[in-house]
C-alpha positions as CSV (number, residue, x, y, z in Angstrom):
1,M,-10.2,33.0,-19.3
2,Y,-11.5,30.1,-17.2
3,T,-13.0,30.8,-13.8
4,N,-13.8,28.3,-11.0
5,F,-15.9,29.3,-8.0
6,V,-15.7,27.5,-4.6
7,E,-17.6,28.1,-1.4
8,N,-16.0,30.2,1.4
9,E,-15.8,27.2,3.7
10,E,-13.8,25.3,1.1
11,L,-11.0,27.9,1.0
12,D,-7.7,26.9,2.6
13,L,-5.6,29.9,3.3
14,I,-2.5,27.8,3.3
15,R,-3.3,26.5,-0.2
16,L,-4.1,29.2,-2.7
17,D,-2.6,27.4,-5.8
18,A,-5.0,27.0,-8.7
19,E,-4.4,23.2,-9.0
20,Y,-5.8,22.7,-5.5
21,Y,-9.2,24.1,-6.6
22,Q,-9.6,22.3,-9.8
23,P,-13.3,21.2,-10.1
24,D,-12.5,17.5,-10.0
25,M,-10.3,17.9,-6.9
26,V,-12.9,20.0,-5.1
27,A,-15.6,17.5,-6.1
28,V,-13.8,14.6,-4.5
29,T,-13.5,16.4,-1.2
30,R,-17.2,17.3,-1.3
31,K,-18.0,13.6,-2.1
32,L,-16.0,12.4,0.9
33,R,-17.6,14.9,3.3
34,D,-21.1,14.0,2.0
35,N,-20.6,10.2,1.9
36,P,-23.5,8.2,3.4
37,Y,-21.4,7.3,6.5
38,S,-19.3,9.3,8.8
39,Y,-15.7,10.3,8.1
40,D,-12.6,11.4,10.1
41,V,-9.2,12.6,9.3
42,L,-6.5,10.0,9.0
43,G,-4.5,11.4,11.9
44,N,-7.3,10.5,14.3
45,L,-7.6,6.9,13.1
46,V,-4.0,5.8,13.4
47,S,-1.0,6.4,15.7
48,K,2.8,6.6,15.5
49,M,2.7,8.3,12.1
50,K,6.3,8.7,11.0
51,D,8.2,9.4,7.8
52,G,11.4,7.9,6.7
53,P,14.9,9.3,7.6
54,G,16.6,11.9,5.4
55,G,19.8,11.5,3.6
56,W,21.7,12.6,6.7
57,A,20.7,9.4,8.5
58,V,21.0,6.8,5.8
59,S,22.5,6.6,2.3
60,T,22.9,4.1,-0.5
61,D,26.3,3.2,1.1
62,D,24.3,1.7,4.0
63,Y,22.5,-0.7,1.7
64,T,23.4,-4.4,2.0
65,D,22.5,-7.6,0.1
66,T,20.7,-9.1,3.2
67,G,19.4,-7.9,6.5
68,V,16.4,-5.7,7.2
69,P,14.3,-4.7,4.2
70,V,13.9,-1.0,3.4
71,L,10.5,-0.2,2.0
72,R,10.5,2.3,-0.8
73,G,7.8,3.6,-3.1
74,V,8.7,1.0,-5.7
75,N,7.8,-1.7,-3.2
76,I,4.2,-0.6,-2.8
77,S,1.7,-1.5,-5.6
78,D,-2.0,-2.4,-5.8
79,A,-2.5,-2.6,-2.0
80,T,0.4,-5.0,-1.5
81,I,4.1,-4.9,-0.7
82,D,6.5,-6.5,-3.2
83,L,10.0,-7.1,-1.9
84,D,11.4,-8.5,-5.1
85,D,13.1,-5.2,-5.9
86,C,14.2,-4.5,-2.3
87,V,17.3,-3.1,-0.7
88,F,18.4,-4.0,2.8
89,I,20.3,-2.5,5.8
90,S,22.2,-4.2,8.6
91,Q,20.6,-5.0,11.9
92,E,22.9,-2.4,13.5
93,K,21.7,0.3,11.1
94,H,18.1,-0.7,11.7
95,K,18.6,-0.2,15.5
96,E,20.0,3.3,14.8
97,L,16.8,4.1,12.8
98,D,14.5,2.5,15.4
99,K,12.0,5.4,15.3
100,H,11.4,4.7,11.6
101,K,10.8,0.9,12.2
102,V,7.8,-0.8,10.6
103,L,6.3,-3.7,12.4
104,R,4.1,-6.5,10.9
105,G,0.6,-5.1,10.7
106,D,1.7,-1.4,10.2
107,I,0.3,0.6,7.3
108,V,2.7,2.3,4.9
109,I,1.9,5.0,2.2
110,S,4.1,6.5,-0.5
111,V,4.5,10.3,0.0
112,R,7.0,11.3,-2.7
113,G,6.9,10.8,-6.5
114,T,3.9,8.6,-7.0
115,V,1.9,9.7,-3.9
116,G,-0.8,7.7,-2.2
117,R,0.0,4.0,-2.8
118,A,-0.7,2.2,0.5
119,A,-0.4,-1.3,1.9
120,V,-0.3,-3.3,5.1
121,F,3.2,-4.7,5.9
122,D,2.2,-8.3,6.4
123,D,5.2,-10.1,4.9
124,Q,5.5,-13.7,5.9
125,Q,9.3,-13.7,6.1
126,Y,10.2,-10.4,7.9
127,D,8.7,-9.3,11.2
128,E,10.2,-5.8,10.8
129,A,11.3,-3.4,8.1
130,S,12.6,0.1,7.7
131,I,11.5,2.9,5.4
132,N,13.1,5.5,3.3
133,A,12.1,9.2,3.0
134,A,9.4,8.5,0.4
135,I,7.3,6.5,2.9
136,V,5.2,7.2,5.9
137,R,4.4,4.5,8.5
138,M,1.2,4.4,10.5
139,R,0.2,2.0,13.3
140,P,-3.4,0.7,13.6
141,T,-5.3,1.7,16.7
142,G,-8.5,-0.3,16.4
143,K,-10.4,2.7,15.2
144,I,-10.4,1.5,11.6
145,D,-9.7,-1.8,9.9
146,P,-6.2,-1.4,8.4
147,Y,-7.0,-3.4,5.3
148,F,-10.1,-1.3,4.6
149,L,-8.0,1.8,5.1
150,V,-5.6,0.5,2.5
151,A,-8.4,-0.2,0.1
152,F,-9.8,3.3,0.5
153,L,-6.4,5.0,0.1
154,N,-5.8,3.1,-3.1
155,C,-9.3,3.7,-4.6
156,Y,-10.2,6.6,-6.9
157,Y,-11.3,8.9,-4.1
158,G,-8.3,8.1,-1.9
159,R,-5.7,8.6,-4.7
160,K,-7.4,11.8,-6.0
161,Q,-7.4,13.2,-2.5
162,T,-3.7,12.6,-2.0
163,E,-3.1,14.0,-5.4
164,R,-4.9,17.2,-4.3
165,I,-3.1,17.5,-1.0
166,S,0.4,16.8,-2.3
167,N,2.5,19.6,-3.7
168,G,6.0,20.4,-4.8
169,A,7.8,22.3,-7.6
170,V,10.4,19.7,-8.4
171,Q,9.0,16.5,-6.9
172,I,5.4,15.9,-5.7
173,N,5.4,15.1,-2.0
174,M,3.1,15.0,1.0
175,N,4.4,15.8,4.5
176,L,3.3,14.3,7.8
177,T,0.7,17.1,8.5
178,E,-0.7,16.8,5.0
179,T,-0.8,13.0,5.2
180,A,-2.7,13.2,8.5
181,S,-5.3,15.6,7.0
182,N,-6.6,13.0,4.5
183,L,-10.4,12.4,5.0
184,V,-11.3,8.8,5.4
185,P,-14.9,7.4,5.4
186,T,-15.8,5.3,8.4
187,P,-18.6,2.9,7.6
188,P,-19.8,0.3,10.1
189,Q,-17.1,-2.1,11.3
190,E,-18.7,-5.1,9.5
191,I,-18.4,-3.3,6.2
192,Q,-14.8,-2.3,6.9
193,E,-14.0,-5.9,7.8
194,A,-15.7,-7.3,4.7
195,I,-13.7,-5.1,2.4
196,G,-10.6,-5.7,4.4
197,R,-10.9,-9.5,4.2
198,R,-11.1,-9.2,0.4
199,V,-7.8,-7.3,0.4
200,K,-6.3,-10.1,2.5
201,M,-7.6,-12.7,0.1
202,L,-6.1,-10.8,-2.8
203,N,-2.7,-10.8,-1.1
204,F,-3.0,-14.5,-0.3
205,L,-3.8,-15.4,-3.9
206,R,-1.0,-13.2,-5.2
207,R,1.5,-15.2,-3.0
208,K,0.0,-18.4,-4.2
209,V,0.3,-17.3,-7.9
210,D,3.9,-16.1,-7.3
211,A,4.9,-19.4,-5.6
212,L,3.3,-21.4,-8.4
213,Y,5.0,-19.4,-11.1
214,D,8.4,-19.8,-9.4
215,S,7.8,-23.6,-9.1
216,I,6.8,-23.8,-12.9
217,L,10.1,-22.1,-13.9
218,R,12.1,-24.4,-11.6
219,D,10.4,-27.5,-13.1
220,A,11.1,-26.3,-16.7
221,E,14.8,-25.6,-15.8
222,S,15.1,-29.0,-14.2
223,V,13.9,-30.7,-17.4
224,V,17.0,-29.3,-19.2
225,E,19.3,-30.0,-16.2
226,G,18.1,-33.6,-15.8
227,S,17.2,-33.1,-12.2
228,L,13.4,-33.2,-12.5
229,D,11.6,-35.2,-9.8
230,A,8.7,-36.5,-11.8
231,D,6.8,-38.0,-8.8
232,Q,7.0,-34.7,-6.9
233,L,5.9,-32.8,-10.0
234,L,2.9,-35.0,-10.4
235,E,2.0,-34.7,-6.7
236,E,2.3,-30.9,-6.6
237,T,0.2,-30.6,-9.8
238,K,-2.4,-32.8,-8.2
239,Q,-2.5,-30.6,-5.1
240,V,-2.9,-27.4,-7.2
241,E,-5.7,-29.1,-9.2
242,E,-7.5,-30.1,-6.0
243,W,-7.2,-26.6,-4.6
244,L,-8.6,-25.1,-7.8
245,A,-11.5,-27.7,-7.7
246,A,-12.3,-26.6,-4.1
247,N,-11.9,-22.9,-5.1
248,P,-13.3,-22.7,-8.7
249,L,-12.2,-19.7,-10.8
250,P,-14.9,-17.8,-12.8
251,E,-15.2,-18.6,-16.5
252,P,-13.3,-16.1,-18.7
253,N,-16.5,-14.8,-20.2
254,E,-18.3,-14.4,-16.9
255,R,-18.6,-10.7,-16.0
256,Q,-17.4,-9.8,-12.5
257,D,-18.8,-6.2,-12.4
258,K,-22.4,-7.1,-11.9
């Protein structure tokens, strides 16, 4: 029989399930508490934490082809929001669900199914969004850089912590109280901002790559359709090459983990 011992102060009387006290889970919490910087609970670092509406408030019958995007777990991946596979609700329905509204700059995190995926809602097309029941929205308060927070929540320690906190017999989930209890390291602001800027650069480059790929497909299709604008193609290619020359990419064999 396997036995695992924990300190008295590490016991949570609300959580007496064995999975919560697995050695790797306990080790992550210890690491977060002993990190070289300070830490705080997530609920103290953000405001207006709110989960999405239940089925009584919105159903698939309310989904439309256009309107206000509804963020679901599938739309959050690798610290970014992808609206390619997105559903929408009408403006009228969005007003009914006003307390679940997401504004540009808000942070969202998945709390059902695959728990812990987080991103800043910074879409260039939509100023607002709604969320379904699998998402929790948080509003930055200035106490922590939102992009740093997203980087932490998506890293090994952030994801392992949400894995530990979440529970559920049929579907893994994390309620609002549990979400707010996540420990977050709070290094100096300059460190937060440096990591946060890299997240923003990542999202910028992703948008660039997506736009370039869409353009490539359109050009290839226009060759078949006889609608290719050769002058425009050459000019756009030149612009991409000039941008790459000003922002050189590393050689394929150059290690980036030094």
